[in-house]
C-alpha positions, -999 to +999 in steps of 0.1 A: +557-468+322+548-433+319+513-427+310+500-394+285+468-387+292+443-371+270+448-338+291+482-339+283+495-349+322+520-373+322+518-400+351+549-423+362+531-452+374+557-466+400+536-481+430+564-479+447+549-458+479+547-422+487+585-421+501+600-431+468+575-411+446+582-379+467+618-388+464+618-393+427+595-365+423+620-340+439+647-354+415+628-349+384+609-316+395+624-293+365+608-315+338+574-297+342+562-267+365+537-289+384+550-323+398+527-341+425+526-375+439+509-400+459+518-437+468+511-449+435+528-425+408+545-391+402+524-370+379+534-342+356+517-309+346+506-309+306+535-292+296+560-319+303+575-336+272+570-375+275+600-384+257+622-360+278+610-371+307+613-404+300+650-399+294+657-376+323+639-403+348+661-432+332+696-410+336+685-405+373+678-444+378+713-452+358+735-422+374+726-430+407+743-463+411+736-476+445+729-445+459+688-445+465+674-409+461+669-388+496+633-382+506+633-344+504+626-333+544+612-301+554+614-283+587+578-291+601+586-329+591+617-333+612+600-310+639+576-340+640+603-361+651+600-373+685+627-360+707+638-343+678+643-308+696+666-330+719+687-337+685+714-319+664+698-312+631+721-332+612+713-363+634+675-358+632+677-356+592+698-389+594+672-406+617+644-398+593+663-406+563+670-440+574+631-442+589+619-432+553+650-449+536+635-459+495+667-486+492+641-514+486+620-497+463+652-481+444+664-514+439+633-528+424+627-501+400+660-489+388+664-519+364+628-512+343+628-502+312+606-470+310+582-467+285+556-441+272+519-452+267+496-426+252+461-426+258+437-437+233+416-414+216+378-420+220+360-425+189+320-421+192 
């Protein structure tokens, strides 16, 4: 579910873990100037349009068929791989992508219907 907070921030609650959320955040990063993720959710800055975001997430989930999104790997992350300096870059990347695969999470989440929930305004 996408939750639109009173601040205008939009949060996609996946509860799928940091690896899946990082991979999906990379796939939809063009939807807002700032996209953050953690173990529970992907958060978009207040300039994100919730309906367009919902459509984009649904399109990514449908278009990728059986291929889960790949975890974005930076050079610092690859450098931390034990014996990484002994491996060619493409092999090190493959090892890390396998180790941090999000295939299980992908299989579960891609069948979800993505809804939009707007934060209730408070009445005093």
